[in-house]
C-alpha positions in Angstrom: 109.5 -27.8 59.6 109.2 -31.5 58.7 106.3 -34.0 57.0 104.4 -35.6 59.3 103.5 -38.2 57.3 107.1 -39.4 56.6 108.9 -41.4 58.9 113.0 -40.8 59.1 113.4 -43.2 56.6 111.1 -41.1 54.2 108.3 -43.6 53.9 104.6 -42.5 53.9 103.3 -43.8 57.5 99.8 -43.2 59.5 100.6 -40.3 62.1 99.8 -41.6 66.0 97.3 -39.1 66.9 96.7 -41.3 70.9 98.9 -38.9 72.9 97.4 -35.6 71.6 94.7 -33.9 73.6 91.0 -33.9 72.0 90.1 -30.2 71.3 86.9 -28.7 69.7 88.4 -29.0 66.0 86.5 -27.2 62.7 87.5 -26.4 59.4 85.9 -24.7 56.4 86.8 -25.4 53.0 85.3 -23.3 49.5 85.7 -24.3 46.2 83.4 -23.3 43.5 82.0 -24.8 39.5 82.1 -22.5 36.4 79.7 -22.9 34.1 77.6 -21.1 30.9 74.9 -18.9 32.4 72.7 -20.6 30.3 73.3 -23.8 32.6 73.6 -21.7 35.8 69.2 -20.5 35.1 68.5 -24.2 34.5 70.2 -25.0 37.6 68.3 -22.4 39.6 64.9 -23.5 38.1 65.0 -26.9 38.5 65.3 -27.5 34.7 67.7 -30.3 34.6 67.6 -34.0 33.4 68.5 -35.2 36.6 66.3 -33.6 38.8 67.2 -32.1 42.3 71.2 -30.9 41.3 71.8 -28.8 44.8 70.0 -31.4 47.0 72.2 -34.1 45.3 75.5 -32.6 45.4 74.9 -31.8 48.8 73.8 -35.4 49.9 77.2 -36.6 48.2 79.7 -33.9 49.9 78.1 -35.0 53.1 78.8 -38.6 52.6 82.3 -38.1 51.1 83.2 -36.3 54.0 82.1 -38.8 56.3 84.4 -41.0 54.2 87.6 -39.4 53.9 90.1 -41.9 55.1 89.0 -44.4 52.4 89.9 -41.4 50.0 93.1 -40.4 51.3 95.5 -43.2 52.7 96.8 -41.9 55.8 93.7 -40.2 57.2 92.7 -41.4 60.0 88.6 -42.6 60.4 86.6 -39.7 62.7 83.4 -39.7 64.6 82.6 -36.3 62.8 79.6 -34.2 65.2 79.3 -31.7 62.1 79.3 -31.9 58.2 77.4 -29.2 56.3 77.5 -28.3 52.3 76.0 -24.8 51.9 76.1 -23.0 47.9 75.9 -19.7 46.5 74.5 -19.6 42.9 76.5 -16.3 41.8 74.9 -15.1 38.2 77.7 -12.1 37.9 80.3 -15.0 38.0 78.5 -17.3 35.8 79.3 -20.2 38.6 78.1 -22.3 42.2 80.3 -21.5 45.1 80.5 -24.3 47.2 81.3 -24.4 51.3 81.7 -27.2 53.4 82.0 -26.6 57.4 83.7 -29.7 59.5 83.5 -30.2 63.3 84.7 -32.3 65.8 85.5 -32.9 69.5 89.3 -34.8 68.8 93.0 -35.6 68.6 93.4 -34.4 64.9 91.9 -32.0 62.1 89.5 -32.1 59.9 90.9 -30.1 57.3 91.0 -33.1 55.1 87.0 -33.5 55.7 85.9 -30.4 54.6 88.3 -29.9 51.6 87.1 -33.5 50.4 83.5 -32.4 50.6 83.9 -29.4 48.2 85.7 -31.5 46.2 83.3 -34.2 45.9 79.7 -31.6 45.8 81.6 -30.1 42.8 82.5 -33.3 41.1 78.4 -34.3 41.5 77.7 -30.8 40.2 79.4 -31.5 37.4 77.9 -34.8 36.8 74.0 -33.8 37.3 75.0 -30.9 35.0 77.3 -32.4 32.3 74.5 -33.7 29.7 73.9 -29.7 28.8 77.3 -28.0 29.8 80.5 -30.4 29.5 82.3 -27.1 29.7 82.2 -26.5 33.4 85.5 -25.8 35.5 85.8 -26.4 39.0 88.4 -23.9 40.8 89.4 -22.9 43.9 88.9 -26.0 46.2 91.1 -24.3 49.6 90.7 -24.3 53.2 89.2 -21.3 54.5 90.0 -21.5 57.8 90.7 -24.1 60.8 90.6 -23.9 64.5 91.8 -26.4 67.0 95.1 -28.4 67.8 98.5 -27.6 68.8 98.5 -25.0 65.8 95.3 -23.2 67.0 92.9 -20.9 64.4 94.3 -19.9 61.0 91.9 -17.9 58.5 92.9 -17.4 54.9 93.1 -13.4 53.5 90.5 -13.3 51.3 88.4 -11.0 49.6 85.9 -13.2 48.8 82.7 -13.2 51.0 81.9 -16.0 53.1 78.6 -18.4 52.9 76.5 -16.8 55.7 76.0 -18.9 58.8 73.9 -21.3 59.5 70.8 -18.9 60.9 68.9 -20.3 64.5 66.2 -22.2 64.0 63.7 -21.5 66.9 60.7 -23.5 67.2 57.0 -22.1 67.3 55.6 -22.2 70.7 52.7 -24.4 71.3 49.9 -21.7 71.2 51.4 -20.6 67.6 51.8 -24.4 66.3 47.8 -24.8 67.0 46.0 -21.7 64.9 49.0 -22.4 61.7 50.5 -24.5 59.2 54.2 -25.5 59.4 55.8 -25.2 55.9 59.3 -26.4 54.6 61.2 -26.0 51.4 63.3 -28.8 50.9 66.9 -29.2 48.9 67.0 -27.4 45.7 63.6 -24.7 46.7 65.4 -23.7 49.8 68.3 -22.4 47.5 65.7 -21.0 44.8 63.4 -19.6 47.5 65.9 -18.0 50.1 63.9 -19.7 52.9 64.1 -22.8 54.8 60.1 -22.8 56.5 57.7 -20.4 57.8 54.2 -20.4 58.8 51.0 -19.8 57.5 48.6 -18.9 59.5 44.8 -21.0 59.2 42.8 -18.2 58.6 44.9 -17.0 55.8 43.4 -20.1 53.5 40.3 -20.4 51.8 40.0 -23.5 52.6 41.6 -26.1 54.4 43.7 -27.9 51.8 47.4 -28.1 49.5 45.8 -25.3 47.1 44.8 -22.9 49.4 48.1 -23.3 51.0 50.1 -22.6 47.6 47.5 -19.4 47.2 48.2 -18.4 50.1 52.0 -18.3 50.1 52.0 -16.7 46.5 49.9 -14.1 47.4 52.5 -13.5 49.9 55.5 -13.8 47.8 55.2 -13.9 43.8 58.5 -16.4 44.3 56.2 -19.2 45.7 54.4 -19.4 42.3 56.9 -22.1 41.7 55.4 -24.5 44.3 52.5 -24.7 41.4 55.3 -26.7 38.5 54.1 -29.6 37.7 57.2 -31.2 38.8 57.6 -29.9 42.7 55.8 -32.6 45.2 53.9 -32.3 48.5 54.3 -34.1 51.7 52.1 -33.5 54.4 53.3 -34.4 57.8 55.8 -36.8 55.9 52.8 -38.2 53.6 53.0 -37.8 49.9 50.6 -35.9 49.3 48.7 -33.4 46.5 46.5 -29.7 45.8 43.1 -31.4 47.2 45.0 -33.3 50.3 42.9 -31.4 53.7 45.2 -29.5 56.0 44.8 -29.0 59.9 45.9 -26.8 62.4 49.4 -27.7 63.4 50.2 -30.2 60.0 53.5 -29.8 59.2 54.0 -29.4 54.9 57.1 -29.8 52.8 57.7 -28.9 49.0 60.0 -30.3 47.7 62.0 -31.5 43.9 62.0 -35.0 42.7 66.0 -36.0 42.7 66.8 -39.1 39.9 69.9 -40.8 39.6 71.9 -42.6 36.6 
């Protein structure tokens, strides 16, 4: 077996993939960042000073995958069709597990893109949390499996449970839309509440406003008490809203935390 990035003289060069067949390619990489239990608790509760940690790390990981060729010298610029970055908060191990999945139809694989996404997401988690915990450790960044290309399919044997695959999104019918309000939970809230979206029948609201929607959700599940935190923002049909904002049948309401930089 030879190293494809070295030519006959031992010099580094970019591999010519022009003659390769286009195939469906996918790669999944994972890693984790270990932190103090109190830091993990602050992250889960949205109490860190820089804002929405997981949303920022997800965006950073996706952006890094798209720009891998600018970071790793001999990688090709790829037209990625899919990049996802997901997190699992593990209280027992006091860490955040990170997983990235990259996909395209092309002539070269996406292993480096998936690994870069995980690495940069972990680095961003460190940056967002370092004000309260400089002892964090990034560990076990590795390829989990890849599909496509001449070498075919490869899987790592592992006793670590992978993150669950993305659940398919089923849009409500027109009839249900007219009698309910679509509620979405974004960024860190989605991780904390373990739900991305749901529908609330209009008849469950005492009044047709955001405050009544929050109350109905909290009555359904105590976890939704988090929506009453002062830092949580709200938008109705993609326009910023507040507790007294009125709602109508078929509206889309999104709850999300702020994100700050620096």
